[in-house]
N, C-alpha and C positions, 0 to 999 in steps of 0.2 A: 394817196390817199390814204389811207390805214380802216381797214374795213370795222364796222361798225361788230361790239357783242351783243348776240339778240339781248333781248329785257329777259330777266330771269322771274319765277311767279314769287320768287321771296325776297325780290328788289324792295319793296315798300315796308317791309319787316326787318331790312339786314341789319340796320343798327339794334335792333332788342335780341335778334339770332345774336349777333357778335358781343354783346354782352351776356348772352346766356352763355355763349360758348368760352367766354374769358373764367367765368364764375365756374364751367365746370374743371376746365384747365386748373383754376384754382383749388378743386378741391382734388382731384388728380394727384397734384403734387403735394398737398396734405398726406394724400393714402401714403408718399413715398415719402415724405417725413417720417409716418408714425413706421412704418417698416422700418427704416432709420434708426428709429428710436426705440425698438424692440416693445412698440405698444400692445397692448392686451389684444389677442385676437380678437375677438367680438368687436372691438371699438375699431378694428382696418377694416373687417367687413360691415359694418353699419357706413363708415366711409364711401366702402368700395357702390353699395348699395344707390346711396346721396349721389355718387357721380353717373354712376348708370341712369339713375333717375331724370338727372339733369339733360343727360344726353338724349334721352325718350324726349323730354321735353321738345327740344332742340330738334329731332326729328318729326317729332311728330307737326311741328309747326311749319318746318320745310315741307312734307307732304300733304297738308292744308294749301298751300297757297300754291304747290305742284297741281294740284288736285285742282282749283281752282284757274289758274291761270292757263296753264301747257295742257289740261287732256280735256277739262269742260271748253274753256277759252279756245283751245284749240293752235295753241302757240306752241305748242310740242311739236317735236318730228316726227312725222308718219302720217299713220292712216288713223282716224280714231279707233281701229279697230286693235292697231296696233300700239299706242298710248294708252290703253285698257288694258290690255297686257304688258305692260313696262309697269304703269302702276302697281298690280296685281301680285306680280313677283315682287317690287320693291314691298309691298306691304307683309310679304309674304318674309322675307328678309330681315325685316325689322319684328316679326314676330318669332322670331329665327325658325322658320322653316324653309326647306329651299323648295324655290319655286321653277 
């Protein structure tokens, strides 16, 4: 019998997250195409910012579900204190700071 994998916090919104990731992937491909075509620097930077924003929205969605399911719901590994420490480290990484 194959062991079942744990249910992740984002399982309920997985289809939405996958759609958002596909859009972000398309934006990154668009940036590569723009560079290949020698497009204007500011246009490339604008598209990079849009791609980053798209990934940030995915990250916030995953983080929201993680807090609700894994931290508050107690479905994550470790003690409550360890789950909170892990959460704060993840928030620090997302905010661009080392935790």
